[in-house]
C-alpha positions as CSV (number, residue, x, y, z in Angstrom):
1,M,8.8,-12.3,-1.5
2,T,6.4,-10.9,-4.6
3,T,5.8,-13.4,-7.5
4,I,4.0,-12.4,-10.7
5,S,2.2,-15.3,-12.2
6,K,-1.0,-15.7,-14.4
7,D,-1.5,-19.0,-12.3
8,N,-1.4,-17.2,-9.0
9,K,-4.7,-16.5,-7.1
10,V,-3.9,-14.0,-5.1
11,V,-5.2,-10.3,-4.8
12,T,-2.6,-7.8,-6.3
13,L,-3.1,-4.0,-5.7
14,I,-0.9,-1.2,-7.4
15,N,-1.6,1.9,-5.8
16,V,-0.1,5.3,-7.2
17,F,0.1,8.3,-5.0
18,T,0.8,11.5,-6.3
19,V,2.9,14.0,-3.9
20,E,4.7,17.1,-3.7
21,P,8.6,16.2,-4.2
22,E,8.9,17.5,-0.3
23,N,6.1,14.8,0.7
24,Q,7.6,11.9,-1.2
25,Q,9.9,10.3,1.5
26,R,7.3,11.4,4.3
27,L,4.8,9.0,2.4
28,V,7.0,6.4,1.9
29,D,7.8,6.3,6.0
30,M,4.2,6.4,6.6
31,L,3.8,3.3,4.2
32,V,6.5,1.3,5.5
33,E,5.4,2.0,9.1
34,A,1.8,1.1,8.4
35,T,3.1,-2.2,6.6
36,E,5.5,-3.3,9.7
37,K,3.5,-2.4,12.6
38,T,0.1,-3.8,10.9
39,M,-0.4,-5.0,7.6
40,K,2.2,-7.7,8.0
41,N,0.1,-9.1,11.1
42,L,-3.2,-9.3,9.5
43,S,-4.5,-12.4,8.2
44,G,-3.9,-13.0,4.3
45,F,-1.1,-10.4,4.0
46,I,1.6,-11.7,1.6
47,S,3.8,-8.4,0.7
48,A,4.0,-4.8,0.2
49,N,6.7,-3.1,-2.0
50,I,7.2,0.6,-2.3
51,H,8.7,2.5,-4.9
52,K,9.7,6.3,-5.2
53,S,9.7,7.8,-8.7
54,A,13.0,9.6,-9.4
55,D,11.4,13.0,-10.1
56,G,9.7,12.9,-6.5
57,S,6.2,13.3,-7.6
58,R,4.7,9.7,-7.1
59,V,4.8,6.6,-4.7
60,A,3.7,3.3,-5.9
61,N,3.0,0.7,-3.6
62,Y,2.4,-3.1,-5.2
63,A,0.7,-5.3,-2.3
64,Q,-0.5,-8.8,-2.5
65,W,-3.2,-10.2,-0.4
66,R,-4.3,-13.9,-0.3
67,S,-7.8,-13.3,-1.1
68,R,-10.2,-10.3,-1.7
69,E,-11.8,-11.4,1.5
70,D,-8.6,-10.6,3.4
71,F,-8.0,-7.2,1.5
72,E,-11.8,-6.1,2.4
73,A,-11.2,-7.2,6.1
74,M,-8.0,-5.3,6.2
75,L,-10.1,-2.2,4.7
76,N,-12.5,-2.6,7.8
77,N,-9.7,-2.9,10.5
78,P,-9.7,0.2,12.8
79,E,-5.7,-0.4,13.2
80,A,-5.4,-0.5,9.2
81,T,-7.4,2.4,8.6
82,A,-5.9,4.5,11.5
83,H,-2.7,4.1,9.5
84,M,-4.2,5.2,6.0
85,K,-6.2,8.5,7.2
86,P,-3.3,10.4,7.6
87,M,-1.7,9.4,4.2
88,A,-4.4,11.5,2.5
89,H,-3.1,14.6,4.0
90,V,0.2,14.3,2.0
91,T,-1.1,12.9,-1.2
92,N,-2.5,15.1,-4.0
93,L,-4.4,11.9,-6.0
94,C,-4.4,8.2,-5.3
95,S,-5.2,5.9,-8.1
96,A,-5.4,2.0,-7.3
97,T,-5.6,-1.1,-9.6
98,S,-6.3,-4.6,-8.7
């Protein structure tokens, strides 16, 4: 479960993807699959919460990792990157905040 606290030392990422409304559910499904099949099994993964905008144009992923090192290890994990690459084909723009 995701917990927001000023004393929590975890790395929190908020990724907002812009999509065409017809691609919104497809991206959600891709993010859920990546989380369930890969991310949750990686060292340091805490949680991911995926949200859809009501107008169909955005998907937000609020994810937490134990440390920056764990997050960076995920970025270099071939299995994780294999899930992320196809997502670029259904998004118009991605912004990330950590």
